N, C-alpha and C positions, 0 to 999 in steps of 0.2 A: 792648425787653427790659430788665428791671430789673437791678440789681447782683447780687441774690441768685442768679438763675438762671445768670448768667455765672460767678460764683464757684463755684457747684456744678459747673458744666461743667468748669471748670479743675481743680478738685479731683478730679473723676472721671477726667479725662485723665491727671493726675499719678499717680493710683492705678493706672490701667491700665498705664502705661509703667513704673512702679516694679516691677511683677510680670513684666515682659517679659524674655525671655532672648534674647540675640543668638546665633544659630546660624551655622554655617559658610556662607559664600557658595557658591551652586551655580554661579554664572557672574558675569562682570564686566559683561555687557551683555545687552539683551533687545530683541526686536522687538515693537512695539505699533502700534495703529491711530492713535494720536495721542501727543503729547508727555507727556501725563499718564497714559497707559494706562487711560483711563476708559471707552473704548468697546470692545466686543467685536470681535475680529478675525474670529471664525468660530464655528460650532457643530461639535461633534464627538460621536460616539457611542462609548461605552465598549465595547471588544472583550472585556473580561474584568473580573473584580473586581480591585480594588487596595486594599490596606489601608495606610493612612498609617503610615510608620515613625516620624514625629515630627510636631510641630505645624506645620511648614512645609507639610505635604502635606494633601490631602483624600482621603477614602475615596470610591471610585467603585464602582458596581455594573454588571455586564455589561448592556448595552442602555440605560443611562442617558444622557441628553443633557447636554452640558457646554458652557457658554459659555467660549470661550477668549479671555483678555484679553491675554496676553503669551506669547512664546516665547523662552525663554532661549537665548542663543548660547553653546554649550558650549565649554569649554576642550578641548584635545586629550586624548582618552582619557576624558573625562567623559560622563556620561549626558545625554540630551536630555530636558529637562523643560519643560513648559508650565504656565502658571497659568490657573486658571479656577474656575468655580462650577457646581455641578450644577443641572440644571433638571428637576424631576420633581414631579408632584402627589403621588406616593407618598412622596417623601423631602422634604417641605416644610420639615422642621426643619433640613435641610442647605442649603437654598437661600440664596444670598447670602454664604455662607462661601467666601472665595477662598483657594485653596492650590495647591500644585504637584502634578503627577502625571507619570508617564513618558509621553512622546509616543507611544511604541510601544504603549501600552495603549488608544489611541483611533484612530478613523478620522474624519478631518476631512470632514464631510458638506456644509457650506455655508460659503463665505467671504463675509463682509459687506463686506470691504474688501481689495483686492489689494495696494495700496500700503501699505508699513509704514514706521515710523520706528525707527531704531536708537538706543537711549538707554542710558546706563550704569545698572547696578543700584546701589542704595544699601543701607546697612545695614538700613533699614526694610523692604526686600524680604524679609529673612530673620529678622525678629524673631518670636518666639513669645510670644503673650500668654496 
């Protein structure tokens, strides 16, 4: 890779993060399949439609399949949120976008891994770009 592509990549990343907004933390820790939260924990099916209230969340439609990547460990009195990405041929434009949704809005249909790792959340978990 030459110097020009690397410089362009760095400028692009700086531009992206300069437009980012730090939102309130939803939890201090989360459960993941691995230490990087890069593997899906499970698949879930949306029980109802959910409209994202802000950019930390994703929209889901009733019946849609969702890859679940992490499960936030809620503070007392806080809602239970999971993060994931929709999977659907119909909503291909939304595939790959990871965001939060209420755990009560989905039915976990298949677990890829039963053992989980508890790790702290970071500010990056709650940035909106």
